[in-house]
C-alpha positions in Angstrom: -0.2 -0.2 0.1 1.1 3.4 -0.9 0.2 6.6 1.0 0.3 9.8 -0.8 -0.7 13.2 1.0 -1.7 16.2 -1.1 -1.6 19.6 -0.3 -2.6 23.0 -1.4 0.1 24.5 0.8 3.2 26.1 -0.5 6.6 25.0 -0.3 7.6 27.2 2.7 4.7 26.3 4.7 5.5 22.3 4.0 9.1 23.1 5.2 7.8 24.8 8.4 5.5 21.7 9.0 8.0 19.3 8.6 10.2 21.0 11.2 7.6 19.8 13.8 6.2 16.6 12.1 8.9 13.9 11.8 6.5 11.2 10.9 4.6 11.7 7.7 4.0 9.8 4.4 6.8 9.8 2.3 5.0 10.8 -0.7 3.5 14.1 -1.0 2.2 16.3 -3.8 1.2 19.5 -4.2 -1.9 20.7 -5.5 -1.7 24.7 -5.2 -4.7 25.1 -7.8 -6.7 22.5 -5.9 -7.5 20.3 -9.1 -7.1 17.0 -7.5 -8.9 18.0 -4.4 -11.8 19.5 -6.5 -11.8 16.1 -8.6 -12.7 14.2 -5.5 -14.8 16.5 -3.8 -13.0 17.5 -1.2 -14.5 20.4 0.9 -12.6 20.3 4.1 -9.3 19.3 5.1 -8.0 16.8 6.4 -9.9 14.6 4.3 -8.9 10.8 3.6 -9.9 8.4 1.2 -9.0 5.0 -0.4 -8.4 4.8 -3.8 -7.5 1.6 -6.1 -4.5 1.2 -8.6 -6.5 3.1 -11.2 -7.0 6.1 -8.9 -11.1 5.2 -8.3 -12.6 5.9 -4.9 -13.3 2.8 -3.2 -14.4 4.4 0.1 -16.3 7.9 0.9 -14.3 10.8 1.7 -14.0 11.2 5.4 -12.2 13.7 8.1 -11.1 10.9 10.2 -8.7 8.0 9.3 -10.3 6.0 11.9 -13.3 6.0 9.7 -11.6 4.3 6.7 -12.3 0.7 6.1 -9.8 -1.6 7.2 -10.8 -3.8 4.1 -12.0 -3.2 0.7 -13.6 -5.4 -1.6 -11.8 -6.2 -4.5 
């Protein structure tokens, strides 16, 4: 499983964030125009979702990691 964080924050804000947060997903994509966020219907941050290998949502968006399913139908 790969965890990807997507943010609309600028690079300097991310640098400040990582000074405090040492443990975070290795893969981070910047989406300054919020195209990806809009595509998936993200209305608030943080939001979490599970996607399959083709980028299709396999769980509803949620604001808590605890609400994500632990298993998905294949």
